[in-house]
KELUM-131687 format. One record per residue: residue number from 1; residue in three letters; x, y, z of N, C-alpha, C, O in turn. Coordinates in Angstrom, 1 decimal. Atoms other than C-alpha are relative to their C-alpha. Layout:
BEGIN
- NUM;ALA;X;Y;Z;X;Y;Z;X;Y;Z;X;Y;Z $
...
//
This chain:
BEGIN
- 1;MET;0.9;-0.8;-0.1;0.0;-0.4;0.0;0.8;1.9;0.0;0.4;3.0;-0.4 $
- 2;THR;-1.0;-1.4;-0.1;3.0;2.5;0.8;0.3;-0.1;-1.4;0.4;1.1;-1.7 $
- 3;LYS;-0.6;0.0;1.1;4.1;1.7;-2.6;-0.9;0.8;-0.9;-0.5;1.6;-1.7 $
- 4;LEU;1.3;-0.5;0.7;0.7;2.6;-4.2;-0.1;1.7;0.2;-0.4;2.5;-0.8 $
- 5;VAL;0.3;-1.2;-0.3;0.5;5.9;-2.3;1.2;0.9;-0.5;1.1;2.1;-0.9 $
- 6;LEU;-1.4;-1.3;0.6;4.3;7.3;-3.3;0.0;-0.2;-1.5;0.5;0.6;-2.2 $
- 7;TYR;0.2;-0.1;1.7;3.6;6.2;-7.0;-1.0;1.0;0.0;-0.7;2.2;-0.4 $
- 8;SER;1.4;-1.1;0.4;0.0;8.0;-6.9;0.6;1.2;0.3;0.4;2.0;-0.7 $
- 9;LEU;-0.5;-1.3;-0.3;1.8;11.0;-5.3;1.1;0.4;-1.0;1.1;1.6;-1.4 $
- 10;ALA;-1.0;-0.5;1.2;4.9;10.9;-7.8;-0.8;0.2;-1.6;-0.3;1.0;-2.4 $
- 11;ALA;0.8;0.1;1.2;2.1;10.2;-10.8;-0.7;1.6;-0.1;-0.6;2.3;-1.1 $
- 12;VAL;0.8;-1.2;-0.2;0.1;13.5;-9.7;0.7;1.3;-0.1;0.4;2.3;-0.7 $
- 13;VAL;-0.9;-1.2;0.1;3.0;15.8;-9.2;0.7;0.0;-1.6;0.8;1.0;-2.1 $
- 14;PHE;-0.6;0.3;1.2;4.8;14.4;-12.5;-0.9;0.4;-1.1;-0.4;1.0;-2.1 $
- 15;SER;1.2;-0.3;1.0;1.5;14.9;-14.5;-0.2;1.5;-0.1;-0.2;2.1;-1.2 $
- 16;PHE;0.3;-1.6;0.2;0.7;18.5;-13.5;1.4;0.7;-0.4;1.4;1.7;-1.1 $
- 17;VAL;-1.5;-1.0;0.2;4.6;19.8;-13.7;-0.1;-0.4;-1.6;-0.2;0.5;-2.4 $
- 18;VAL;-0.2;0.3;2.0;4.7;17.9;-17.8;-1.1;1.0;-0.1;-0.7;2.0;-0.7 $
- 19;HIS;1.1;-0.6;1.0;1.4;19.4;-18.6;0.1;1.6;0.1;-0.1;2.3;-0.9 $
- 20;GLU;-0.5;-1.4;0.1;2.2;23.0;-17.3;1.1;0.0;-0.5;1.0;0.9;-1.4 $
- 21;PHE;-1.3;-0.3;0.6;5.8;23.0;-18.4;-0.2;-0.2;-1.5;0.7;0.3;-2.2 $
- 22;ALA;0.3;0.2;1.7;4.4;22.1;-22.1;-0.6;1.1;-0.2;-0.1;1.6;-1.2 $
- 23;HIS;0.5;-1.2;0.4;2.3;25.3;-21.9;1.3;1.2;0.2;1.6;2.1;-0.5 $
- 24;TRP;-0.9;-1.1;-0.2;5.0;27.2;-20.3;1.3;0.0;-1.3;1.8;1.1;-1.8 $
- 25;THR;-1.0;-0.1;1.2;7.7;26.2;-23.1;-0.5;0.3;-1.3;0.2;0.9;-2.2 $
- 26;LEU;0.4;-0.5;1.4;5.7;26.7;-26.0;-0.5;1.3;0.3;-0.4;2.0;-0.7 $
- 27;GLY;0.0;-1.4;-0.1;4.7;30.0;-24.7;1.1;0.8;-0.1;1.1;1.9;-0.6 $
- 28;GLU;-1.7;-0.7;-0.1;8.5;30.9;-24.3;0.4;-0.2;-1.4;1.1;0.7;-1.9 $
- 29;LEU;-0.5;0.2;1.5;9.2;29.6;-27.8;-0.7;0.9;-0.9;-0.2;1.3;-2.0 $
- 30;ILE;0.6;-1.2;0.8;6.7;31.9;-29.2;0.4;1.4;0.3;0.5;2.3;-0.6 $
- 31;GLY;-0.8;-1.3;-0.3;8.1;34.6;-27.7;-0.6;0.8;1.5;-0.1;1.9;1.8 $
- 32;TYR;0.5;-0.4;-0.9;6.2;35.2;-24.4;0.9;-0.1;1.2;1.8;-0.9;1.2 $
- 33;ASP;-0.8;0.1;-1.2;7.7;35.8;-21.1;-1.2;-0.5;1.0;-2.2;0.1;1.3 $
- 34;MET;1.0;0.9;-0.5;5.8;33.0;-19.2;0.5;-0.3;1.4;1.7;-0.5;1.8 $
- 35;ARG;-0.4;0.6;-1.3;5.3;32.0;-15.7;-0.8;-1.2;0.1;-1.6;-1.5;-0.8 $
- 36;MET;0.6;1.2;-0.4;4.2;28.7;-14.1;0.0;-0.5;1.3;0.9;-0.5;2.1 $
- 37;THR;0.3;0.3;-1.3;2.6;27.6;-11.2;-0.2;-1.3;0.2;-0.1;-2.0;-0.8 $
- 38;LEU;0.3;1.6;0.2;1.7;24.3;-10.0;-1.3;-0.5;-0.6;-1.5;-1.7;-0.5 $
- 39;ASN;0.9;0.4;0.7;-1.4;24.1;-11.9;-0.3;1.4;-1.2;-1.3;1.3;-1.8 $
- 40;THR;0.1;-1.2;1.3;-1.4;27.4;-14.5;1.4;0.1;-0.7;2.4;-0.4;-0.3 $
- 41;ALA;-1.0;-0.3;0.9;0.9;28.6;-17.1;-0.5;1.2;-0.8;-1.3;0.9;-1.7 $
- 42;TYR;0.6;-1.3;0.2;0.2;32.3;-18.1;1.2;0.9;-0.6;2.3;0.8;-0.2 $
- 43;PRO;-1.0;-1.3;0.4;2.1;35.2;-20.0;0.0;0.8;1.0;-1.0;1.1;1.5 $
- 44;VAL;-0.1;-1.1;-0.9;3.4;37.7;-17.5;-1.0;1.1;-0.5;-1.9;1.5;0.3 $
- 45;ALA;0.7;-1.2;0.1;1.8;40.5;-19.2;-1.7;-0.3;-0.1;-2.5;0.6;-0.2 $
- 46;GLN;1.1;0.5;-0.2;-1.4;38.3;-18.9;-1.0;0.4;-1.2;-2.0;1.0;-0.9 $
- 47;LYS;0.8;0.1;1.1;-2.7;38.3;-22.7;1.2;-0.6;-0.9;2.4;-0.9;-0.7 $
- 48;TYR;-0.8;0.7;1.5;-1.8;36.9;-26.3;-0.2;1.2;-0.9;-1.1;1.9;-1.1 $
- 49;ASP;0.2;-1.0;1.1;-0.9;39.0;-28.9;-0.9;-0.5;-1.0;-1.6;0.4;-1.5 $
- 50;GLN;0.8;0.5;0.8;-2.7;36.8;-31.3;-0.7;-1.4;0.4;0.0;-2.2;1.1 $
- 51;GLU;0.9;0.8;-0.3;-5.7;34.3;-30.9;0.3;-1.5;-0.2;-0.3;-2.3;0.4 $
- 52;TRP;-0.6;1.2;0.2;-3.9;31.3;-32.3;1.2;-0.4;1.0;1.4;-1.5;1.3 $
- 53;HIS;-0.9;0.2;-1.0;-1.0;31.8;-29.8;-0.9;-0.8;1.3;-0.6;-1.9;1.8 $
- 54;TYR;0.7;0.6;-1.4;-3.6;31.2;-26.9;-0.6;-1.5;-0.2;-0.6;-2.4;0.7 $
- 55;THR;0.4;1.1;0.4;-5.1;28.4;-28.8;1.1;-1.4;0.0;1.0;-2.5;0.5 $
- 56;ALA;-1.3;1.0;0.1;-1.7;26.4;-29.6;0.3;0.0;1.5;-0.1;-1.0;2.1 $
- 57;ILE;-0.7;0.2;-1.6;-0.2;27.0;-25.9;-1.1;-0.7;1.0;-0.9;-1.2;2.1 $
- 58;SER;1.2;0.7;-0.8;-3.9;25.8;-24.6;0.1;-1.5;-0.5;-0.1;-2.4;0.3 $
- 59;ALA;0.0;1.3;0.6;-3.7;22.8;-26.9;1.3;-1.2;0.5;1.3;-2.4;0.7 $
- 60;ILE;-1.4;1.2;-0.1;0.0;21.3;-26.2;-0.1;-0.5;1.3;0.3;-1.6;1.4 $
- 61;GLY;-0.3;0.8;-1.0;-0.5;20.7;-22.5;-1.1;-1.2;0.0;-0.5;-2.2;0.5 $
- 62;PRO;0.7;1.4;0.2;-3.4;17.9;-23.0;0.7;-0.7;-1.1;0.6;-1.9;-0.9 $
- 63;LEU;-0.5;0.7;0.8;-1.5;16.8;-25.9;1.0;-0.8;0.2;1.2;-1.9;-0.2 $
- 64;ILE;-1.2;0.8;-0.7;1.6;16.1;-23.9;-0.5;-1.2;0.9;-0.1;-2.3;1.0 $
- 65;THR;0.3;0.8;-0.8;-0.5;14.8;-21.5;-0.6;-1.3;-0.4;-0.7;-2.3;0.4 $
- 66;PHE;0.2;1.2;0.5;-2.0;12.3;-23.9;1.1;-0.6;-0.4;1.0;-1.8;-0.4 $
- 67;LEU;-1.3;0.6;0.3;1.4;11.5;-24.9;0.6;-0.9;1.1;1.2;-1.9;0.9 $
- 68;GLN;-0.5;0.5;-1.1;2.3;10.8;-21.6;-0.7;-1.6;0.2;0.0;-2.6;0.3 $
- 69;ALA;0.9;1.0;0.1;-0.8;8.3;-21.3;0.6;-1.0;-0.9;1.1;-2.0;-0.3 $
- 70;VAL;-0.5;1.1;0.7;0.3;6.3;-24.2;1.6;-0.5;0.0;2.1;-1.6;-0.5 $
- 71;ILE;-1.4;0.5;-0.5;3.9;6.1;-23.1;-0.2;-1.0;1.2;0.3;-2.1;1.2 $
- 72;PHE;0.0;1.0;-1.1;2.8;4.7;-19.8;-0.6;-1.1;-0.6;0.0;-2.2;-0.6 $
- 73;PHE;0.8;1.4;0.4;0.2;2.4;-21.4;0.8;-1.4;-0.6;0.6;-2.6;-0.4 $
- 74;PHE;-1.1;1.0;0.7;3.2;0.8;-23.8;0.7;-0.6;1.1;0.7;-1.8;1.4 $
- 75;LEU;-1.2;0.5;-1.4;5.8;0.5;-20.6;-1.0;-1.0;0.7;-0.6;-2.2;0.9 $
- 76;ILE;0.6;1.0;-0.7;2.8;-1.1;-18.6;0.0;-1.3;-0.7;0.3;-2.4;-0.4 $
- 77;LYS;0.3;1.4;0.9;2.0;-3.4;-21.5;1.4;-1.0;-0.1;1.5;-2.2;-0.1 $
- 78;LYS;-0.9;0.7;0.2;5.6;-4.1;-22.1;0.7;-0.8;1.5;1.2;-1.9;1.5 $
- 79;TYR;-0.7;0.2;-1.1;6.8;-4.4;-18.6;-0.9;-0.8;1.3;-0.5;-1.3;2.3 $
- 80;SER;0.8;0.2;-1.0;3.5;-5.4;-16.8;0.3;0.3;1.5;0.0;-0.4;2.4 $
- 81;ASN;-0.3;-0.8;-1.0;4.5;-3.2;-14.2;-1.2;0.8;0.8;-1.4;1.8;0.2 $
- 82;ARG;1.1;-0.1;-0.8;1.5;-2.5;-11.7;0.4;1.6;0.6;-0.5;2.4;0.8 $
- 83;ASP;-0.7;-1.4;-0.6;3.7;0.6;-10.2;-0.2;1.2;-0.8;-0.2;2.3;-0.3 $
- 84;LEU;0.0;-0.8;0.9;3.4;2.6;-13.5;-1.5;0.6;-0.1;-1.8;1.7;-0.6 $
- 85;TYR;1.5;-0.1;0.6;-0.3;2.4;-13.7;-0.7;1.4;0.8;-1.8;1.9;0.4 $
- 86;PRO;0.6;-1.5;-0.7;-1.0;5.8;-11.3;0.6;0.8;-1.3;0.0;1.8;-1.5 $
- 87;PHE;-0.4;-1.1;1.1;0.7;7.6;-14.3;-0.9;0.2;-0.8;-1.4;1.3;-1.0 $
- 88;LEU;0.7;-0.1;0.9;-1.5;6.3;-16.8;-1.7;0.5;0.7;-2.5;1.3;0.1 $
- 89;PHE;1.0;-0.4;-0.5;-4.5;6.7;-14.4;-0.4;1.5;0.4;-1.6;1.9;0.6 $
- 90;THR;0.3;-1.3;-0.3;-3.9;10.1;-13.5;-0.1;0.9;-1.3;-0.4;2.1;-1.1 $
- 91;THR;-0.2;-0.5;1.1;-3.7;11.2;-17.0;-1.6;0.0;-0.2;-2.1;1.1;-0.5 $
- 92;PHE;1.6;0.4;0.3;-7.5;9.9;-17.4;-0.8;1.2;1.1;-1.5;2.1;0.6 $
- 93;TYR;0.5;-0.9;-1.0;-8.5;11.9;-14.0;-0.1;0.9;-0.6;-1.1;1.2;-1.3 $
- 94;LEU;0.0;-1.4;0.6;-7.0;15.2;-15.1;-0.7;0.5;-1.1;-0.9;1.8;-1.1 $
- 95;MET;0.6;0.0;1.4;-8.8;14.9;-18.6;-1.5;0.2;0.5;-2.1;1.2;0.3 $
- 96;LEU;1.0;-0.1;-0.4;-12.0;14.1;-16.9;-0.2;1.0;1.3;-1.4;1.4;1.6 $
- 97;LEU;0.2;-1.2;-1.1;-11.7;16.7;-14.1;0.2;1.5;-0.9;-0.6;2.4;-0.7 $
- 98;SER;0.4;-0.9;0.7;-11.0;19.1;-16.7;-1.1;0.3;-1.1;-1.1;1.3;-1.8 $
- 99;ALA;1.1;0.2;0.9;-13.8;18.3;-18.9;-1.1;0.3;0.8;-1.9;1.1;0.3 $
- 100;VAL;1.2;-0.5;-1.1;-16.4;18.6;-15.9;0.4;1.3;0.5;-0.7;2.0;0.6 $
- 101;LEU;0.2;-1.4;-0.5;-15.1;22.0;-14.6;0.0;0.7;-1.2;-0.2;1.8;-1.0 $
- 102;GLY;0.1;-0.8;1.2;-15.0;23.2;-18.2;-1.4;0.6;-0.2;-1.4;1.5;-1.0 $
- 103;TYR;1.4;-0.5;0.3;-18.8;23.9;-18.2;0.0;1.3;0.6;-0.8;2.0;0.1 $
- 104;ARG;0.2;-1.6;-0.5;-18.3;27.3;-16.1;0.7;0.7;-0.5;0.4;1.9;-0.7 $
- 105;ASN;-1.2;-0.9;0.8;-15.1;28.2;-17.9;0.9;-0.6;-0.4;1.9;-1.0;0.2 $
- 106;PRO;-0.9;1.0;0.9;-13.5;26.4;-20.8;1.3;0.2;0.4;1.7;1.4;0.5 $
- 107;ASN;-1.5;0.2;-0.1;-10.0;25.5;-20.1;0.6;-0.6;-1.2;0.0;-0.6;-2.3 $
- 108;ASP;-0.6;0.5;0.9;-7.6;23.9;-22.3;-0.6;-0.6;-1.3;-0.4;0.1;-2.4 $
- 109;LEU;0.7;0.4;1.1;-9.6;21.7;-24.7;-1.2;0.7;-0.3;-1.5;0.9;-1.4 $
- 110;GLY;1.5;-1.1;-0.1;-12.8;23.7;-24.2;0.2;1.4;-0.9;-0.6;1.8;-1.8 $
- 111;ARG;-0.2;-1.1;0.9;-10.9;26.6;-25.6;0.2;-0.4;-1.3;-0.5;0.1;-2.2 $
- 112;VAL;-0.5;0.4;1.3;-9.5;24.9;-28.4;-1.2;-0.4;-1.0;-1.3;-0.1;-2.2 $
- 113;SER;1.1;0.2;0.6;-12.9;23.4;-29.0;-0.7;1.1;-0.8;-1.1;1.1;-2.0 $
- 114;LEU;0.8;-1.1;0.4;-14.5;26.7;-29.3;0.6;0.7;-1.2;0.0;1.3;-2.0 $
- 115;TYR;-0.9;-0.9;1.1;-11.5;28.2;-31.5;-0.6;-0.5;-1.2;-1.2;0.3;-2.0 $
- 116;PHE;0.4;0.6;1.3;-12.4;25.4;-34.1;-1.5;-0.4;-0.4;-1.9;-1.2;-1.3 $
- 117;ASN;1.6;0.2;0.1;-16.3;25.9;-33.5;-0.5;-1.2;0.0;-1.5;-1.5;-0.6 $
- 118;LEU;0.8;1.2;-0.4;-16.9;22.5;-32.2;-0.9;-0.3;0.9;-1.4;-1.4;1.1 $
- 119;GLY;0.8;-0.3;-1.5;-18.8;23.4;-29.1;1.1;-0.4;1.0;2.0;-1.1;0.7 $
- 120;VAL;-1.0;-0.2;-0.9;-17.0;23.6;-26.0;0.2;-1.4;0.6;1.2;-1.6;1.4 $
- 121;PHE;-0.2;1.4;-0.7;-17.3;19.8;-24.9;0.6;-1.0;-1.0;1.1;-2.0;-0.4 $
- 122;THR;-0.5;0.8;0.9;-16.1;18.1;-28.1;1.1;-0.5;0.2;1.2;-1.7;0.4 $
- 123;LEU;-1.4;0.5;-0.5;-12.5;18.0;-27.5;0.0;-0.6;1.4;0.6;-1.7;1.5 $
- 124;PRO;-0.4;0.6;-1.2;-12.6;17.3;-23.9;-0.8;-1.4;-0.1;-0.1;-2.4;0.1 $
- 125;ILE;0.6;1.5;0.1;-15.3;14.1;-24.5;1.0;-0.8;-0.7;1.5;-1.8;-0.2 $
- 126;ILE;-0.9;1.0;1.0;-12.9;12.7;-27.5;1.3;-0.3;1.0;1.7;-1.5;1.1 $
- 127;PHE;-1.3;0.5;-0.8;-9.9;13.0;-25.1;-0.4;-0.9;1.3;0.3;-1.8;1.7 $
- 128;VAL;0.4;0.9;-1.3;-11.8;11.7;-21.8;0.0;-1.5;-0.7;0.8;-2.4;-0.3 $
- 129;VAL;0.3;1.6;0.9;-13.0;8.5;-24.3;1.5;-0.6;-0.2;1.8;-1.8;0.2 $
- 130;MET;-1.1;0.7;0.3;-9.4;8.1;-25.4;0.8;-0.5;1.1;1.4;-1.6;1.1 $
- 131;HIS;-1.0;-0.1;-1.3;-7.6;8.5;-22.0;-0.7;-1.6;0.7;0.0;-2.5;1.0 $
- 132;PHE;0.4;0.9;-0.5;-10.2;6.1;-20.7;0.2;-1.6;-0.5;0.3;-2.6;0.2 $
- 133;ALA;-0.1;1.4;0.6;-9.9;3.3;-23.3;1.4;-0.5;0.2;1.7;-1.7;0.2 $
- 134;LEU;-1.5;0.2;-0.7;-6.1;3.4;-22.3;-0.1;-0.8;1.1;0.4;-1.9;1.3 $
- 135;LEU;-0.3;0.4;-1.3;-6.8;2.9;-18.8;-1.0;-1.3;0.1;-0.7;-2.2;0.9 $
- 136;TYR;0.9;1.2;0.0;-9.8;0.4;-19.4;0.5;-1.4;-0.5;0.2;-2.5;0.0 $
- 137;GLN;-0.5;1.2;0.5;-7.7;-1.8;-21.8;1.1;-0.5;0.8;1.3;-1.7;0.7 $
- 138;THR;-1.2;0.6;-0.9;-4.7;-1.9;-19.2;-0.6;-0.5;1.2;0.0;-1.4;1.9 $
- 139;SER;0.6;0.6;-1.5;-6.8;-2.6;-16.2;-0.5;-1.6;-0.5;-0.1;-2.6;0.0 $
- 140;ARG;0.0;1.7;0.8;-8.2;-5.7;-18.5;0.7;-0.7;-0.1;0.7;-1.9;0.2 $
- 141;ARG;-1.2;0.9;0.3;-5.3;-6.7;-19.6;1.1;-0.5;1.0;1.7;-1.5;0.8 $
- 142;GLU;-0.9;0.4;-1.1;-3.3;-6.9;-16.5;-0.8;-0.2;1.3;-0.5;0.0;2.5 $
- 143;HIS;0.9;0.3;-1.4;-6.0;-7.9;-14.4;-0.4;0.6;1.3;-0.9;-0.2;2.2 $
- 144;TYR;0.3;-0.9;-0.8;-6.5;-5.0;-12.0;-1.4;-0.4;0.5;-2.4;-0.6;-0.1 $
- 145;GLU;1.2;0.3;-0.8;-8.8;-5.9;-9.3;-0.9;1.5;0.2;-0.4;2.6;0.1 $
- 146;ARG;0.8;-1.4;-0.4;-11.7;-3.3;-8.5;0.5;0.6;1.2;0.4;1.8;1.1 $
- 147;LYS;-0.4;-0.7;-0.9;-10.3;-2.5;-5.3;1.4;0.8;-0.4;1.6;1.9;0.1 $
- 148;PHE;-1.2;-0.3;0.3;-6.8;-1.9;-6.8;-0.3;1.6;-0.7;0.2;2.7;-0.3 $
- 149;ASN;0.6;-1.3;0.4;-8.6;0.8;-8.9;-0.6;0.9;0.9;-0.2;2.1;0.7 $
- 150;ILE;1.1;-0.9;-0.9;-10.9;2.5;-6.4;1.3;0.7;0.8;1.4;1.9;0.9 $
- 151;THR;-0.9;-0.4;-0.8;-7.9;2.7;-4.3;1.0;1.0;-0.6;1.5;1.9;0.1 $
- 152;THR;-0.9;-0.9;1.0;-5.7;4.4;-7.1;-0.6;1.2;-0.3;-0.1;2.3;-0.3 $
- 153;LEU;0.7;-1.5;0.2;-8.4;6.9;-7.9;-0.2;0.7;1.1;-0.2;1.9;1.0 $
- 154;LEU;0.0;-1.0;-1.1;-8.8;8.0;-4.5;1.0;0.6;0.7;0.9;1.4;1.6 $
- 155;LEU;-1.3;-0.5;-0.3;-5.3;8.4;-4.2;0.3;1.2;-0.8;0.8;2.1;-0.3 $
- 156;ILE;-0.2;-0.8;1.2;-5.0;10.4;-7.4;-1.0;1.1;0.3;-0.6;2.2;0.1 $
- 157;ILE;0.9;-1.1;-0.5;-8.2;12.5;-6.1;0.6;0.8;1.0;0.5;2.0;1.0 $
- 158;LEU;-0.5;-0.6;-1.6;-6.5;13.3;-2.6;1.2;0.8;-0.6;1.2;2.0;-0.4 $
- 159;PHE;-1.5;-0.8;0.4;-2.9;14.4;-4.3;-0.7;1.3;-0.7;-0.7;2.4;-0.3 $
- 160;SER;0.5;-1.0;0.8;-4.7;16.2;-7.0;-0.6;1.1;0.8;-0.3;2.2;0.6 $
- 161;SER;1.2;-0.8;-0.9;-7.2;17.9;-4.7;1.0;1.1;0.9;0.8;2.3;1.0 $
- 162;ILE;-1.0;-0.4;-0.8;-4.3;18.8;-2.4;1.1;1.2;-0.9;1.3;2.3;-0.5 $
- 163;TRP;-0.9;-0.8;1.1;-1.9;20.2;-5.3;-0.9;1.0;-0.6;-0.4;2.1;-0.8 $
- 164;ILE;0.8;-1.0;0.6;-5.0;22.1;-6.9;-0.2;1.4;1.2;0.1;2.6;1.1 $
- 165;LEU;0.3;-1.1;-1.0;-5.9;23.8;-3.6;1.2;1.0;0.6;1.2;2.2;1.0 $
- 166;THR;-1.4;-0.5;-0.5;-2.4;24.3;-2.6;0.4;1.6;-0.8;0.8;2.7;-0.4 $
- 167;ASN;0.0;-1.1;1.0;-2.1;26.6;-5.9;-0.6;1.0;-0.2;-0.3;2.0;-0.7 $
- 168;GLN;0.9;-1.0;0.0;-5.1;28.2;-5.4;0.3;1.0;1.3;0.3;2.2;1.0 $
- 169;LYS;-0.2;-0.5;-1.3;-4.4;29.3;-1.8;1.4;0.6;0.1;1.4;1.8;0.5 $
- 170;PHE;-1.4;-0.6;0.2;-0.5;30.0;-2.3;0.5;0.6;-1.2;1.5;1.4;-1.2 $
- 171;LYS;-0.8;-0.4;1.4;0.1;30.7;-6.0;1.6;-0.3;-0.1;2.4;0.6;-0.2 $
- 172;VAL;-1.3;0.4;0.1;3.3;28.8;-6.2;0.6;0.3;-1.4;-0.1;-0.1;-2.3 $
- 173;ILE;-0.6;-0.2;0.9;5.6;30.0;-8.8;1.1;-0.7;0.0;2.0;-0.5;0.8 $
- 174;LEU;-1.4;0.9;0.0;8.0;27.2;-10.1;0.8;0.8;-1.1;2.1;0.7;-1.2 $
- 175;ILE;-0.6;-0.4;1.1;8.9;29.2;-13.1;-0.3;1.5;-0.2;0.2;2.2;-1.1 $
//
């Protein structure tokens, strides 16, 4: 159990940092002076010069998160390593949470969907389904029990909530 707790914590930290770092990196490459907190990346000037910049920077986070999911899907498949499962599960949870919370204020995929006139939930739903398919296939293939899945989910919810609330309360600037 201790191992699952530690791997779940590592998966949450890794997933958030990689996701936000992708936003930050593309913003910097485009030419913005960017800031990155635990759960956000934004231009210091608080505005984008062109709408497509905002769309591209919004899109890169979920794309990198999906790449993470695919990589961990194949690593688990190759090595049958249960310890890597939280890294796959976290990507699903983050996409699901993002989609659910996007009803009030469109976030990454919601903004990209709106930019392409697809409706605010089109891309979030597609990404949630893709992430779920990887998670479900892995869980079935590896014969993970319901208890293991529920425990992993609860740990990811706990650590993600702490991460998000810490960011909201303290605005921790990483870069």
